[in-house]
N, C-alpha and C positions, 0 to 999 in steps of 0.2 A: 564434584561440579560438572553441570554439560559443557561441551565442547564450542567454542565458537567458530561459525562457520564464515560468517560476515559481520564485519568490523569499519564502519561509519566515523571517522574519524575529521572533525572538526571543522562540517563537510558548509562550505560557502558557492549555490549557486545564482548566478545573476541571469537576468535578459536587457539586453540592449534596446530602448525604447526612446524616439522621437523627443517625450520629456526628463530621460536619465536612463538609469540600471536601476530594473524593480531589483530587489533584494529576495530572492523567491527563497530561497533558503538560507539560515542563517546561523553557521555554526553547529549543526547536528553532530552530536554525538550518537551512535547506536548501536548495539551489538543482537544480532541476529544467530540463537544457539542450533544445531542440529539436532532434525524434529520437532523445532518448534513453532508453533501458531504467532506471529505479532501481527498487531491489530495498529493500525496508524489511524485517528480519528482527526476529525476537526471541520469548521466550516471552510466552504467553496474560498477558491484563493488563500488556504493557511501553507499550501507549499508540501501539500501528499502528496499528487501526482509528479511534483517539480522531483522528488527525491526518488517515486519510485523508478524515473527515466533517468535520473543522474546514475541510479546506481547500475543501470545497464546499460550507461552511454547513448540515450536516444534522445538526447534532446532534441527542441525544433534548434533552426539553424542562428535564434537569437539568442540563444541560452549557452552558458558553460560556466564547467565550473572554474570559481576564482580561485577557490584554496581548500585545502582537505585532499584527504587519501581513503579510499574506496577497496578497502584489502577481504580479499576474498581467500579465505582456508579451506577451500572442499578438497585440496588437493595435500601433499605432502607438504609442498613451499607454498606460501602464499603469493598475491599477484594481487599490486597495486591496479587495481584496473583504470584506474584516471589515468594513468601512462600508458597505457594499448595503443596500439595504434589500430588503422582503419581494418586490417587483414587480422590482426587477433582477436578484434571486436567481433566480427562476423564468427569465427569459430568458437568462439568464447561463448555466446548470445546462444541461447535453446540450448546449448549443450552443458552449461555448466549453472547459466540462470534463464528461466524461460518469464513471458511477462501476458498475462492475459488482458486483454488492455478492457475501457469502457466501452464504448462502442463495438461490437459483435459486428454488425455489419460492414461499416467505414476500416476493417480490419481486414478486409476481406479484396481481391481482383474482384470487382462486379464480372468481366470478363472470361475469367476464368473458371473451370468447374475445380471443385473441393479435390477432385485428386490431382489434379495440377499443381494445386496451390501445396497440397503435403509432399508432394515428389521434389518440388523445387525446394522446401528447405531441406529433405534429408539430400537430394544430391550436391546441395551447399557445404555439405558437413560433407562429405565425403563418401556416402551410400548411393552408388549409382545402379545396385542390383533392382532393376522395378519392381521384380515377383517378390524379393525379400520385403523390400519397404511396402508393396501392394500390401501383404501376409502382414505388416508387423502395423499398418494402420488400422487395415478391418480388426484385428486383435483389437486393439485401442479405443478405437469406435462403437464397437461390442465391449468394452469396459465401461465406459461413460453412458449407456446404454442407448444406443443410435442403432438402424439399422443400414449396417455399412454397404450393403449393396445400392440401397436408395439413396444415402447423402454423399458416395464417394462422386457419385456420377452423377450430382445436384452442382448447379449454380446457387452463388451466395443465396438471391435472393427467391430461392425457390424451398428456401426453410424457414420455418419459423423463428421465430430471439431467440426461444430458447433451445433449442437446436442447433442455431447458430455460436451460441454461447458454451453450449458442450463440445462443438467441433474444435471452436479456442483451445478449450482444455486439453482436447484429443491431442492438438497439435505441437500444445506445447508438453506435452506429457511424452514426442514423438522419441526422442532423443536421450529420454532418460535423467533430465538436469536434477540437480541435488536442491535449487531454491525453486521456489515459483511464487514471482510478484503478480497478485491479482488488485486491479486500478476495477473498484465497484465492480465487483462481478453482479452481483444483483439489480444494478438500474436499467430499469424501462422494463422490468421483468414484470408479469401479475403475481401475485402471490404465490398461488401454486408450486410455477414458475421456479419462484424463488427457493420454496421449499425444496423443490428436489435438487439443485444444484447447489442448498447447502449441505443436504443429506450427501450427495456425492463429495463433495470436496471433504467431507468427515471421512468416508470410505479412504478415496485417495490418501489422506494422513494416516488411516488406521493401516492400510498395505505396503504403499510405498516410502514410508516414515521422512517425507520430505520436509524442509525447511520452509515454511510460508510467509507472506509478508502481505497482508488485507490492506489495500487502503480502501476506505470508506466512513461514509459519515451518518451509515444506519448501525446506531449503537447498540440494536437487538442482535445485528451481525457480529459484531464483539465480543458482546458476551457471552454469544452460543461457541463459536468457534477458536478463542482468543485463548492462548496461555495467559501472554501477559498485554496489556495496550502502551500506548503512547500517543498523547493528546497534541495535535499542532497548533499552533496561531503565530499568525504573523512572521510565517517561516522558521519558528523554532519551537523546539518539544518544551514542554510547562508543564508535563505531569508524565513517569514514568511508571510502572506497576503492575503487577499483576490483578486478573481478573475481578477479585473481591479488592481488591485496594481500590483500585478505580472506581467502581460504580457502590461501595459501599463502604470505604474510607478515604474519600478526596480529599485533598486538601488545596485545591485551586481553587477559584470560585468561576477561573470558564468551564472547568471540566463539571464544575458543580450546576452553569447553570446549563453546558450539554444535557445534561441527566435530567432537569426539573423542566426541561423541553418536549423531554416527549411524553406522548398520550400514554395512559394506564389502562388497560384493561382490567387491572384486577380491582381497583379501589374505588371509590364512588367518585362523581363528579367532582371534577374540579380544574378551574381557569387555566389554561396553559400559558407558562412560563417565557416569557422573551425576553431574550440578553439584550438591556439597553443598545443606542448608540449602531455604530458599523463597523467593518471591520478598518486597519487603518493604512495609509495609503503608504504600498511597498515603494516606491520612489523616493517619498520624502516623508521616513519616519521618524519621530522625536525621539529625543532624548529620554529615558526610564524605561520603566515596564510599560510593554506595548498595550498590553491590554489594561493600562490603569484609566483611561478615557471612560469605559464601558463597566467599573469595577465598582461593584455596591461596599465594599472593606477596604478603597485604598486610603492611605495618609499622603501626608507633604512626601517624603522621602519619595516615595515609590513612582513619581514623574522627572524624579531626579537624576537615577540609578535602576539599570534594570537589572534584576535578581537572576541568580545563576542556579543551576540544577544542585539543592541539594539533597542527600539523602537522609528521611522523617523516618522511614525501619526500614525493616531488610531488603531491600530490591525496591523500593518506593521512592522516587524522587520527585521532588518539586520544586518550581520558580518560582515564590512568590514570598513575600519577608513576613505575612499575614499568616502562615499556614497553619501557626497551632490555632489562633484566635478562631479559623475560620475551621478548624476539624472541632474544636473544642462549639463552638455555636451550630452545630449543624442541628 
């Protein structure tokens, strides 16, 4: 059995809003194993980024963890991150768990050179020797296939989008964390740059053995890089399994809808499928299955009771009352 490095237990995250409480993450249970790549996929607004930022306690000021535990097991003793003080969090982030955010340009201070931002990160974790930090930064920038001397003396706006993304990845690896969370790592990049980033992430996994959590709506990225895939809808995980299970033996109608909505380049022309309706209002959630109003397989009981995740095969879980019929009728 693979060894756990992170265990999210019954996590609920909410945002305060003038209309009420936004239930962004609802009862998520998720395990990440050492050396594993886990992809988190779903539509915009499904709770993916909120889950990622909750894990490292970087929620916006209006967000808070209502209930649940986030247990990090990278060291001998397990730590509940949800109970950390601000001082403990500052030492924990980037050293144990690092995160590469979606917008590379917005992740940097525009008036500081890349070197200043790298050194600030190192110094906040006790690395005060400038020459040693400079040497380490040079090595890691070269590792992500950048020219260290050019990049390290540049301002963020002087770098291309792909270069900024590589710098972010380099900074996330600077303190040798055990877990790397990547939020839409290839968004807003051209297709060739996306391919380069994907290859870089594959090399990092091979060389460093990190555990990675990919947050993405790009199913091709999940299929190529992930060992397991978790599908989120309306703040909850509705299907979880290996890549083969999710893409070839999926049991949830929402997962099927996502896969059918992706254009194919290997088969003949077909009309793209679109999941009918819109995602639910996370402030005024209706009872029952949250996907039921959009589901082609729903029956009377679906709108009265919300299904729980059940194991349909080894390691393959799905939250749907009709999972047997959906599998057989695909």
